[in-house]
N, C-alpha and C positions, 0 to 999 in steps of 0.2 A: 098859395103863401111864400112861397119861396122868393118866390117875384119878386119880391121887397127885399131880400136878405143880401147884403152886399160880402164879397171877402175881398180881408185886404190884408196886407201886412203889419203885425203889430207895434207901437210904439212905445217907449217903454214906460208914459206914463198910462198905459192900457193893462200895468202889469196888476195894480190893484185888483182892476176886474174880473180877471184872469183869476188871480187867488181868491177872489170873492166865491166864482162858478166852482173851485175845486173845496172851497172852504166847508160853500152848502151842501156840497154833494157829499163829505164825509161825517156832514152831522148827521145828514138824512137817511144815511145807509147803515143801517143796524148792525151786519157785518164786519164794516170796517172801523180797525179800532185810529186812535185820534193819536200820532206820535210826534205829533209839532203843534204849538200852538198856533190860532191864527193868526200874529202876526209874523210868526217864522216863518208861515209860507209865504203870508204878503214880502217878509222883506227876501226870501230864499228866490221868488220869481222878479221880483226887481232887480236881485245883484248877479243871480246866475242865470237865472230861462234866456229872458232876454238879452245877457250877454254873451251865451254860448250857443242857440240855437235860436231856427226861424220859426217865428210864431205868428201861424194866422189867425185871423177874428173871423169871424162872422155877425155882423150888426144888424140890427132890424131899426130903422129909425133912430139911427145915432145909440142904439143900446146895444152891448155886447153880450150877445146872444149864444155865443160860444168859440170855442178857440182849438187850437190843433199848436203840439209844439213838437219841429222836427231837428234830430240831430245832421252833427256833417255827415254820420254815416247811416243815413238812411232810416232812422229807429224813428216812430213815432215814439214822445217816450209823454206825450198827453193829449188827451180828446173828450173834453167836458163838454156839455152842451146844459147850460141853465134849466133847468127843468121846463119851467111853463115854455120853453123854445121847441124841449124834443119832439119827436114826431114828428118834423115837419122838412125834413130832407136834409138839414143842417148840418148832418153828421159823415153824410155822404157827400157834401159840396166839400166840406173841408180835406175827405179823402181821397176825392177828386182832385184835389191843389194841390195834396202831399205827394200823389200819384203822380202830376205833372211835373212835379219838380226833382221826383225820382222815379220815371219810368221803367227803369228796371227790376228794384228790388225795393221793398218797405218789409218791414217787422216793427213789431210793439209784442209786449207784455201785458195781459189783461189777466185779473183775478180768476179763480175758477169759480169763485163764489158769484159771478158779476155773469149769471148765463146772457143775461139781456145784451149785451157789448160780445159776446161770444157768436151769438146771434148774427149782431149787425156783422161784425167782422168777418164772418164766413160770407153771409149774403155780399158783402164787400171784394170777396175773392179770395180774401184771405185760409190759409191753412193751416192745422195746428200741424207745431213742428217738433214741441220740448214742454216737458211738465217739471215741475219743481215741487217740494213738499213744504216749503214757505222762506227762500232762498232771499229774501228781502228783508226791509226793516221792518215791515210791517207783519212779519212771519205769517205767512198767510200761501197757502197752495197758490201758485199762478200757470198761468201756458204763455209761451211763445208761439207769436204766426209770421207767418210771413207768407207776404204777396211777391209774386213775379209775373212781372208784364212784359217787357219786352222778352223773347229768347237770346240770352246770354250767349255767345258762340266763345269757347275756347281758343 
């Protein structure tokens, strides 16, 4: 199934679809509070995420199935796969794309309640390096993960 998935850089016109994937995840996740209205998320993705980060999309038959956002400091700021595309290896392909862009190191945060994400990231070679009691706008405990690729020599 993943053979028909293409990975490409996002364009500004793709940001509404990315925001839609995130909004649907928030709406479907019982423990996740909604701190921004749907339209605010869409505006943020179009105006800020696209302008300040590199966004990669996974597409299947012209439909955006998932996306990953990577900041200049090698931090994955978002990785979301639309529900009907989960389990097809799309997240791993997007993480591999981020690793290729930043072969030395990547970091990311995930919520403590998001056990599926923790298992996924650990399977991708990430290690938990820090925890908080909710030092984020959702006020939920979270975990900082780091992946180290090539040996970094001092």
